[in-house]
C-alpha positions as CSV (number, residue, x, y, z in Angstrom):
1,M,22.4,11.3,-20.5
2,D,23.8,12.1,-17.0
3,H,22.0,10.5,-14.1
4,T,21.5,13.8,-12.3
5,V,20.2,15.5,-15.4
6,L,17.7,12.7,-15.9
7,S,16.6,12.9,-12.3
8,L,16.1,16.7,-12.6
9,L,14.0,16.1,-15.8
10,A,11.9,13.6,-13.9
11,F,11.2,16.4,-11.4
12,L,10.2,18.9,-14.1
13,P,6.5,18.0,-14.4
14,L,6.0,18.4,-10.7
15,I,8.0,21.6,-10.5
16,L,6.1,23.0,-13.4
17,A,2.8,22.0,-11.8
18,G,3.8,23.8,-8.6
19,V,5.0,26.9,-10.4
20,L,1.8,27.2,-12.5
21,L,-0.7,26.3,-9.8
22,I,0.9,27.9,-6.7
23,G,3.3,30.5,-8.1
24,L,1.4,31.8,-11.1
25,R,-2.1,30.9,-9.6
26,M,-3.1,29.4,-12.9
27,A,-6.3,27.3,-12.9
28,A,-5.7,23.6,-13.0
29,R,-7.8,23.3,-16.2
30,T,-5.1,25.4,-17.9
31,A,-2.0,24.2,-16.1
32,M,-2.5,20.4,-16.2
33,P,-2.7,20.1,-20.0
34,I,0.6,21.9,-20.2
35,V,2.1,19.6,-17.5
36,F,0.8,16.6,-19.4
37,V,2.4,17.6,-22.6
38,V,5.8,18.2,-20.9
39,A,5.5,14.8,-19.2
40,V,4.9,13.1,-22.5
41,L,7.9,14.8,-24.2
42,I,10.2,13.8,-21.3
43,A,8.8,10.2,-21.4
44,L,9.4,9.9,-25.2
45,F,12.7,11.7,-25.6
46,A,14.5,11.5,-22.3
47,W,13.2,8.2,-20.9
48,D,13.0,6.4,-24.2
49,M,9.5,5.1,-23.5
50,T,7.8,3.8,-26.6
51,A,4.9,5.8,-28.0
52,N,2.7,2.7,-27.5
53,R,3.5,2.5,-23.8
54,V,2.9,6.3,-23.4
55,L,-0.5,5.9,-25.1
56,A,-1.4,2.8,-23.1
57,S,-0.5,4.7,-19.9
58,T,-2.7,7.5,-21.1
59,F,-5.6,5.2,-21.6
60,Q,-5.0,3.6,-18.2
61,G,-5.2,7.1,-16.7
62,L,-8.5,7.8,-18.5
63,I,-10.0,4.6,-17.1
64,L,-8.9,5.7,-13.6
65,T,-10.3,9.1,-14.3
66,V,-13.7,7.6,-14.9
67,A,-13.4,5.7,-11.6
68,L,-12.6,8.9,-9.7
69,L,-15.3,10.9,-11.5
70,W,-17.8,8.2,-10.4
71,I,-16.8,8.8,-6.8
72,I,-17.1,12.6,-7.2
73,F,-20.5,12.2,-8.9
74,G,-21.8,10.1,-6.0
75,A,-20.6,12.7,-3.4
76,I,-22.2,15.6,-5.3
77,L,-25.4,13.7,-5.9
78,L,-25.8,12.8,-2.2
79,L,-25.4,16.5,-1.3
80,N,-27.9,17.7,-3.8
81,T,-30.3,14.9,-2.9
82,L,-30.2,16.0,0.7
83,K,-30.5,19.7,-0.4
84,H,-33.7,19.0,-2.2
85,S,-35.1,16.6,0.4
86,G,-34.6,18.9,3.4
87,G,-32.1,16.6,5.0
88,I,-29.4,19.2,5.0
89,M,-31.4,21.6,7.1
90,A,-32.0,18.8,9.6
91,I,-28.3,18.1,9.8
92,R,-27.5,21.8,10.1
93,N,-30.1,22.3,12.9
94,G,-28.7,19.2,14.7
95,F,-25.4,20.9,15.2
96,S,-27.0,23.7,17.1
97,G,-27.5,21.2,19.9
98,I,-23.8,20.3,20.0
99,S,-22.1,23.7,19.5
100,P,-22.6,26.7,17.3
101,D,-18.8,27.1,17.3
102,R,-17.5,26.4,13.8
103,R,-14.2,25.1,15.2
104,V,-16.1,22.4,17.0
105,Q,-18.1,21.5,14.0
106,A,-15.0,21.2,11.9
107,L,-13.4,18.9,14.4
108,I,-16.4,16.6,14.5
109,V,-17.6,16.6,10.9
110,A,-14.2,16.9,9.1
111,W,-11.8,15.3,11.4
112,L,-13.6,12.5,13.3
113,F,-16.3,11.7,10.8
114,G,-13.8,12.1,8.0
115,C,-11.3,9.8,9.7
116,F,-14.1,7.2,10.0
117,I,-14.9,7.5,6.3
118,E,-11.2,7.3,5.4
119,G,-10.9,4.1,7.4
120,A,-13.8,2.6,5.6
121,S,-13.2,3.8,2.0
122,G,-10.1,5.9,1.4
123,F,-9.0,7.0,-2.1
124,G,-10.1,10.6,-1.6
125,T,-13.6,9.8,-0.5
126,P,-13.4,11.7,2.9
127,A,-12.8,15.1,1.5
128,A,-15.4,14.4,-1.3
129,V,-17.9,13.6,1.5
130,A,-16.9,16.1,4.2
131,A,-16.4,19.2,2.1
132,P,-19.9,19.4,0.6
133,L,-21.3,18.5,4.0
134,M,-19.4,21.4,5.6
135,V,-20.7,23.8,2.8
136,A,-24.2,22.6,3.7
137,L,-23.5,23.6,7.3
138,G,-22.5,27.1,6.3
139,F,-18.8,26.9,5.7
140,P,-17.2,28.8,2.8
141,A,-16.5,26.4,0.0
142,L,-12.7,27.1,0.0
143,G,-12.5,26.6,3.7
144,A,-14.4,23.3,3.5
145,V,-11.9,22.1,0.8
146,V,-8.9,23.2,2.8
147,V,-10.2,21.5,6.0
148,G,-11.2,18.4,4.0
149,M,-7.7,18.1,2.5
150,M,-6.1,18.4,6.0
151,L,-8.0,15.4,7.3
152,Q,-6.3,13.3,4.7
153,S,-3.2,12.8,6.8
154,T,-3.1,10.7,9.9
155,P,-5.9,8.3,9.0
156,V,-4.7,7.7,5.4
157,S,-2.1,5.0,6.0
158,F,-4.9,2.8,7.3
159,G,-7.5,4.0,4.9
160,A,-9.7,1.7,2.9
161,V,-9.5,-1.0,5.5
162,G,-5.7,-0.9,5.5
163,T,-5.1,-1.0,1.8
164,P,-2.0,1.3,1.7
165,I,-0.3,-1.1,4.1
166,V,-1.8,-4.4,3.1
167,V,-1.5,-3.8,-0.7
168,G,0.9,-0.9,-0.9
169,V,3.7,-2.0,1.4
170,S,3.3,-5.8,0.8
171,G,3.2,-5.3,-2.9
172,G,6.0,-2.7,-3.0
173,L,8.5,-5.0,-1.2
174,N,10.1,-8.2,-2.5
175,Q,8.2,-10.3,-0.1
176,A,9.6,-13.7,-1.2
177,A,13.3,-12.5,-0.9
178,I,12.6,-10.8,2.4
179,S,10.8,-13.9,3.8
180,Q,13.8,-16.1,3.0
181,Q,16.1,-13.6,4.7
182,L,13.8,-13.5,7.7
183,A,13.5,-17.3,7.9
184,A,17.3,-17.5,8.0
185,D,17.3,-15.2,11.0
186,G,14.6,-17.2,12.8
187,S,11.8,-14.8,12.0
188,S,8.9,-14.5,9.5
189,W,7.3,-12.1,7.1
190,E,4.2,-11.8,9.5
191,T,6.4,-10.6,12.3
192,F,8.2,-8.1,10.1
193,F,4.9,-6.8,8.6
194,R,3.3,-6.4,12.0
195,L,6.4,-4.4,13.1
196,I,6.0,-2.0,10.1
197,T,2.3,-1.6,10.9
198,S,3.0,-0.9,14.6
199,E,5.7,1.7,13.7
200,V,3.4,3.4,11.2
201,A,0.6,3.6,13.9
202,L,2.9,4.9,16.6
203,T,4.6,7.5,14.4
204,H,1.3,8.8,13.1
205,G,0.0,8.9,16.7
206,L,2.8,11.1,17.9
207,I,2.4,13.5,15.0
208,G,-1.3,13.2,14.3
209,V,-2.4,14.1,17.9
210,F,-1.7,17.8,17.0
211,M,-3.5,17.7,13.6
212,P,-7.0,18.6,14.9
213,L,-5.4,21.7,16.5
214,I,-3.5,22.5,13.3
215,L,-6.7,22.0,11.2
216,V,-8.8,24.5,13.2
217,T,-5.9,27.0,13.5
218,V,-5.3,27.1,9.8
219,M,-9.1,27.4,9.2
220,V,-9.4,30.3,11.7
221,R,-6.2,32.1,10.4
222,F,-7.3,32.1,6.7
223,F,-11.0,32.2,7.0
224,G,-11.7,34.2,10.1
225,E,-12.7,37.9,10.3
226,N,-9.6,38.8,12.2
227,R,-7.2,36.4,10.5
228,S,-5.9,35.4,13.9
229,W,-3.8,32.4,14.9
230,R,-4.8,33.2,18.5
231,E,-8.5,32.5,17.9
232,G,-7.5,29.0,16.7
233,L,-5.2,28.4,19.6
234,S,-7.9,29.3,22.1
235,I,-9.6,26.0,21.4
236,A,-6.3,24.1,21.9
237,P,-7.5,22.1,25.0
238,F,-10.5,20.7,23.2
239,A,-8.6,20.2,19.9
240,L,-5.9,18.2,21.7
241,F,-8.7,16.2,23.5
242,V,-10.1,15.4,20.0
243,G,-6.6,14.3,18.9
244,V,-6.1,12.0,21.9
245,C,-9.6,10.5,21.5
246,F,-8.7,9.5,17.9
247,V,-5.0,8.5,18.1
248,V,-5.1,6.4,21.3
249,P,-7.5,3.8,20.0
250,Y,-5.9,4.3,16.5
251,M,-2.4,3.3,17.9
252,L,-3.7,0.5,20.1
253,V,-5.6,-1.1,17.2
254,G,-2.7,-0.7,14.9
255,V,-0.3,-2.3,17.3
256,F,-2.5,-5.2,18.5
257,L,-5.0,-5.8,15.7
258,G,-3.2,-4.9,12.5
259,P,-3.7,-2.4,9.7
260,E,-7.3,-2.9,8.7
261,F,-9.2,-1.0,11.4
262,P,-7.1,1.8,13.1
263,S,-8.6,4.7,11.3
264,L,-12.1,3.3,11.2
265,L,-12.3,2.4,14.9
266,G,-10.3,5.6,15.9
267,G,-12.9,7.8,14.2
268,L,-15.8,5.8,15.5
269,I,-14.6,5.8,19.1
270,G,-13.5,9.4,18.8
271,L,-17.1,10.4,17.8
272,A,-18.6,8.3,20.6
273,V,-16.5,10.2,23.2
274,V,-16.2,13.7,21.7
275,V,-19.8,14.4,20.7
276,P,-21.2,13.9,24.2
277,A,-18.3,15.9,25.7
278,A,-18.9,18.8,23.3
279,R,-22.6,18.8,24.2
280,K,-21.6,19.3,27.8
281,G,-19.1,22.0,27.0
282,F,-16.1,19.9,28.1
283,L,-12.8,21.9,27.6
284,L,-14.6,24.3,25.2
285,P,-13.4,27.9,25.3
286,K,-15.7,30.7,26.5
287,D,-15.7,32.4,23.2
288,T,-17.7,31.1,20.2
289,W,-16.0,31.4,16.8
290,D,-17.8,31.9,13.5
291,F,-16.9,33.0,10.0
292,P,-17.5,36.6,9.1
293,P,-20.9,37.5,7.7
294,R,-21.5,35.9,4.3
295,S,-21.7,39.3,2.7
296,Q,-18.1,39.9,3.6
297,W,-16.7,36.7,2.1
298,P,-14.2,37.2,-0.8
299,A,-15.3,35.9,-4.1
300,E,-12.5,33.2,-4.0
301,W,-14.2,31.6,-1.0
302,L,-17.4,30.9,-2.8
303,G,-18.2,27.8,-4.9
304,T,-21.0,27.3,-7.4
305,I,-22.8,24.9,-5.0
306,E,-24.5,26.4,-2.0
307,I,-27.3,25.4,0.3
308,K,-29.7,28.2,1.3
309,V,-32.4,28.1,3.9
310,E,-34.9,29.1,1.3
311,D,-34.1,26.0,-0.7
312,V,-36.0,23.9,1.7
313,A,-38.3,26.5,3.3
314,G,-41.9,25.5,3.8
315,R,-41.3,21.8,4.0
316,A,-42.2,19.6,6.9
317,P,-39.4,19.6,9.6
318,M,-37.2,16.5,9.5
319,S,-35.6,15.0,12.6
320,T,-31.8,15.2,12.9
321,L,-31.5,11.4,12.9
322,R,-33.5,11.1,9.7
323,G,-31.4,13.8,8.1
324,W,-28.1,12.0,9.0
325,M,-29.4,8.6,8.0
326,P,-28.0,8.8,4.4
327,Y,-24.5,9.4,5.8
328,V,-25.0,6.5,8.3
329,I,-26.1,4.3,5.4
330,V,-22.9,5.3,3.4
331,A,-20.7,4.5,6.4
332,V,-22.4,1.1,7.1
333,L,-22.3,0.1,3.4
334,L,-18.6,1.1,3.1
335,V,-17.7,-1.0,6.1
336,V,-19.7,-4.0,5.1
337,S,-18.5,-3.9,1.5
338,R,-14.9,-3.8,2.6
339,T,-15.1,-6.4,5.4
340,V,-17.6,-9.0,4.4
341,P,-16.0,-11.2,1.7
342,A,-19.2,-12.3,0.0
343,V,-20.5,-8.8,-0.3
344,K,-17.1,-7.5,-1.5
345,S,-17.0,-10.2,-4.1
346,A,-20.5,-9.6,-5.4
347,L,-20.0,-5.8,-5.7
348,S,-16.6,-6.2,-7.3
349,S,-17.9,-8.5,-10.0
350,V,-19.7,-5.6,-11.6
351,S,-16.7,-4.3,-13.5
352,T,-15.6,-2.8,-16.8
353,G,-11.9,-2.9,-17.6
354,W,-9.1,-3.4,-20.1
355,S,-6.2,-5.7,-19.3
356,N,-2.7,-5.2,-20.8
357,I,-3.8,-2.1,-22.7
358,L,-2.5,-2.0,-26.3
359,G,-0.5,-5.1,-25.5
360,E,1.6,-3.5,-22.7
361,Q,2.1,-6.0,-19.9
362,G,1.1,-4.7,-16.5
363,I,-0.9,-1.7,-17.7
364,S,-4.5,-2.4,-17.0
365,G,-7.5,-0.4,-15.7
366,S,-11.0,-1.2,-14.5
367,V,-14.0,0.5,-13.0
368,Q,-15.8,-1.5,-10.3
369,W,-19.1,0.4,-10.5
370,L,-20.8,-0.9,-7.3
371,Y,-17.7,-1.5,-5.2
372,L,-16.2,2.0,-5.7
373,P,-17.5,4.6,-3.2
374,G,-19.5,6.2,-6.1
375,G,-21.6,3.0,-6.3
376,I,-22.0,2.8,-2.6
377,I,-23.1,6.4,-2.4
378,L,-25.6,5.9,-5.2
379,I,-27.2,3.0,-3.3
380,A,-27.5,5.4,-0.3
381,V,-29.0,8.1,-2.6
382,I,-31.7,5.6,-3.7
383,C,-32.4,4.7,-0.1
384,T,-32.6,8.5,0.7
385,I,-35.2,9.1,-2.1
386,F,-37.6,6.7,-0.3
387,L,-36.5,7.5,3.3
388,H,-37.1,11.2,2.7
389,Q,-40.1,10.7,0.5
390,M,-38.8,12.8,-2.3
391,R,-40.9,13.9,-5.3
392,A,-39.7,13.0,-8.9
393,S,-39.1,16.7,-9.6
394,Q,-36.7,16.9,-6.6
395,V,-34.8,13.8,-7.7
396,K,-34.5,15.1,-11.3
397,A,-33.2,18.5,-10.1
398,A,-30.6,16.8,-7.9
399,F,-29.3,14.6,-10.8
400,A,-29.3,17.6,-13.2
401,E,-27.3,19.8,-10.8
402,S,-24.8,17.0,-10.0
403,S,-24.2,16.2,-13.7
404,K,-23.5,19.8,-14.5
405,T,-20.9,20.1,-11.7
406,L,-19.2,16.9,-12.8
407,F,-18.1,18.1,-16.2
408,G,-15.8,20.8,-14.8
409,A,-13.8,18.3,-12.8
410,G,-13.7,15.8,-15.6
411,F,-11.7,18.1,-17.9
412,V,-8.9,18.6,-15.4
413,L,-8.6,15.0,-14.4
414,L,-8.4,13.9,-18.1
415,F,-4.9,15.3,-18.1
416,T,-3.8,14.9,-14.4
417,I,-4.2,11.2,-13.9
418,P,-2.8,10.1,-17.4
419,M,0.2,12.2,-16.6
420,V,0.6,10.4,-13.3
421,R,0.4,7.0,-15.0
422,I,3.0,7.9,-17.5
423,L,5.5,8.8,-14.7
424,I,4.7,5.6,-12.8
425,N,4.9,3.3,-15.9
426,S,8.2,4.9,-17.1
427,G,10.2,2.1,-15.6
428,V,9.8,0.0,-18.7
429,N,11.8,1.8,-21.4
430,E,14.3,1.2,-24.2
431,S,17.2,2.6,-22.1
432,D,16.7,0.4,-19.1
433,L,16.2,3.4,-16.8
434,V,14.4,3.2,-13.5
435,S,11.0,4.9,-13.4
436,M,10.8,8.6,-13.0
437,P,9.5,8.5,-9.3
438,V,12.4,6.2,-8.3
439,A,14.9,8.5,-10.1
440,M,13.6,11.5,-8.1
441,A,13.9,9.5,-4.9
442,Q,17.5,8.4,-5.7
443,L,18.5,12.0,-6.4
444,V,17.3,13.0,-2.9
445,A,18.9,10.0,-1.2
446,D,22.3,10.4,-3.0
447,G,22.6,13.9,-1.7
448,M,21.6,13.3,1.9
449,G,23.7,10.4,3.2
450,H,23.1,9.4,6.8
451,V,20.8,12.4,7.3
452,Y,18.5,10.8,4.7
453,P,15.9,9.6,7.3
454,L,14.9,13.2,7.9
455,F,13.8,13.3,4.3
456,A,12.4,9.8,3.9
457,P,8.8,10.9,4.7
458,A,9.1,13.8,2.1
459,V,10.0,11.1,-0.5
460,G,6.9,9.2,0.4
461,A,4.9,12.5,0.2
462,L,6.4,13.2,-3.2
463,G,5.1,9.8,-4.4
464,A,1.6,10.6,-3.1
465,F,1.8,14.1,-4.7
466,I,2.5,12.4,-8.0
467,A,0.0,9.6,-7.7
468,G,-2.6,11.1,-5.4
469,S,-2.5,7.8,-3.4
470,N,-0.7,6.5,-0.4
471,T,-1.1,3.0,-1.7
472,V,0.5,3.8,-5.1
473,S,3.3,5.8,-3.4
474,N,4.1,2.7,-1.2
475,L,4.0,0.4,-4.2
476,M,6.5,2.7,-6.1
477,L,8.9,3.5,-3.3
478,S,8.8,0.9,-0.5
479,A,11.5,-1.2,-2.1
480,F,13.6,1.9,-2.6
481,Q,13.3,3.0,1.0
482,F,14.1,-0.6,2.2
483,N,17.3,-0.6,0.1
484,V,18.4,2.8,1.4
485,A,17.9,1.6,5.0
486,E,20.0,-1.5,4.2
487,A,22.8,0.7,2.7
488,L,22.7,3.0,5.8
489,G,22.6,0.0,8.2
490,V,19.4,1.1,10.0
491,S,16.1,-0.5,10.6
492,T,14.4,-1.4,7.2
493,A,11.0,-1.7,8.9
494,M,11.2,1.8,10.4
495,M,12.3,3.3,7.1
496,V,9.4,1.7,5.3
497,A,7.1,3.0,8.0
498,L,8.4,6.5,7.4
499,Q,7.6,6.0,3.7
500,A,4.0,5.1,4.6
501,V,3.6,8.0,7.0
502,G,5.0,10.5,4.5
503,A,2.9,9.1,1.7
504,A,-0.2,9.7,3.9
505,A,0.8,13.3,4.5
506,G,1.3,13.8,0.7
507,N,-2.4,13.3,0.2
508,M,-2.9,16.8,1.5
509,I,-1.2,18.3,-1.6
510,A,-2.1,15.6,-4.2
511,I,-3.3,17.6,-7.1
512,H,-6.1,15.4,-8.3
513,N,-7.4,14.9,-4.7
514,V,-7.7,18.7,-4.5
515,V,-9.5,18.8,-7.8
516,A,-11.8,16.0,-6.7
517,A,-12.7,17.8,-3.4
518,S,-13.0,21.2,-5.2
519,A,-15.4,19.7,-7.7
520,T,-17.9,18.6,-5.0
521,V,-18.4,22.2,-3.9
522,G,-18.1,23.9,-7.3
523,L,-14.7,25.4,-6.6
524,L,-12.8,24.3,-9.7
525,G,-10.1,26.8,-10.8
526,R,-8.7,27.7,-7.4
527,E,-6.6,24.6,-6.7
528,G,-3.5,26.6,-6.3
529,T,-5.1,28.6,-3.5
530,T,-5.9,25.4,-1.6
531,L,-2.4,24.0,-2.1
532,R,-0.8,27.2,-0.7
533,K,-2.7,26.5,2.5
534,T,-2.4,22.7,2.8
535,I,1.4,22.8,2.1
536,L,1.9,24.1,5.7
537,P,0.5,21.1,7.5
538,T,2.2,18.8,4.9
539,L,5.6,20.3,5.8
540,Y,4.8,20.0,9.5
541,Y,4.0,16.3,9.0
542,C,7.0,15.4,6.9
543,L,9.4,17.4,9.1
544,F,8.3,15.8,12.4
545,A,8.1,12.3,10.9
546,G,11.7,12.8,9.7
547,I,12.7,13.9,13.2
548,V,11.0,10.8,14.7
549,G,13.0,8.7,12.2
550,L,16.3,10.3,13.1
551,L,15.7,9.8,16.8
552,A,14.5,6.2,16.3
553,F,17.7,5.3,14.2
554,Y,20.5,7.3,15.9
555,V,19.3,7.9,19.5
556,F,17.1,4.9,20.4
557,H,18.9,2.6,17.9
558,I,15.7,0.6,17.1
559,G,16.2,-2.6,15.1
560,D,14.1,-5.2,13.3
561,P,14.3,-9.0,12.6
562,L,16.6,-8.4,9.6
563,M,19.1,-6.6,11.9
564,G,18.9,-9.3,14.6
565,G,17.3,-6.7,16.9
């Protein structure tokens, strides 16, 4: 079969998903089973994958689905636990001392706190934690999910203590061959890797400084009473201040300390600077923005999980600090579990998995029950039960409500993640074809020539859209981007950096990330509505990252050790 036709067939599941979810506004629970069947047919009859490998990939996807559902369950359970303990009311009341402006609340809770959680945990956890927290503060469920998805951009490349770079880029490149080449040129892999990390940090910093402003502007435009872009722009000075407070330490840490802590420390330092500034009204506009009255909210804004004042009425008041403590515990446990080797090893040892599923080499899956954010959050929930002195009936109600919400997300993910794994694992087939994601990338590269760097971030985003993960996108496509850079005679380090930046942006439109965030606020079935809004900041990110790449290659002529520059 013609190479171009095959590449177009590889695109078909993604195109179909976009048409059904965004164009026809079909619910993901209906659309994704259809997309899964189409992907299976393409894998079997166009890619010549064996039925055994397709089935093994499906089982692998199901194991990964369990792991993701475990994270979702933890996030939902923490919200419902705080709902029944009265902690949510304490958190909500605490924000009245900072600012009643919803734009300010979104920047602090979603962006800065979310970036910190991304740095500690990654893998979709920030939106799953931030979205229900914003709902508890009085945000519409749809608005909370859209905002939660937008925070999964700048911090993502250094999420989960640098996993997308440490694991994704290192594992995606032929480190042994590159090291030999570097040694011959008098350099080393460590120097090359540090250069990639620095260029990822600096590129994200240039683009990400505007993301807080874009976040609040999109929120105000789509969820404000007046549907006004201007009301979002009126907070521009403060939003840009928030952006600077995050990206400056983020870039410095990325350049001088490496990939493990830019997002984590950027979020933490940003919170330490911005919260006191907001309390004093620094750079805040004179107007105070809020959503329209709840009675005027369209039905599509509302999820099935909501926190009402009467839910906790009549209970003893709780201090703001005590209300926030469960989230503090989550953050501390995430950091400790990712940075202390002994703790990481102990938690990771509690695992259920299947290696070389159905005899297929390299197709494995496992669920690390305590190391995954779901286990970490469950530990925090147990602490909360005692810290907030909850009654057995309250705990039982929290578990019951959380379990009920989980089942809706599970059905969609049963088809979404196995479909992803089939695409990724398609590189082993009886016709010796490259995998479907690489075929898609090659089609884009072949048609672009020297202007390809403009589209390199979009290729990375495409990988993340498929896999729902910056790490997996980097694993799939870093070598491809490296090879394209060599063919064009430009910096391989910078091209791989553009891959990592684009893959981070792609998390804003990754289908199963949207499903996961939607599930935490009871908003399943409206994933297409979310995607139509998050596609705008994704396009911004990919376009400007591409422009940075073109300038770096053809105006500033940056080099790397492999180019002798």
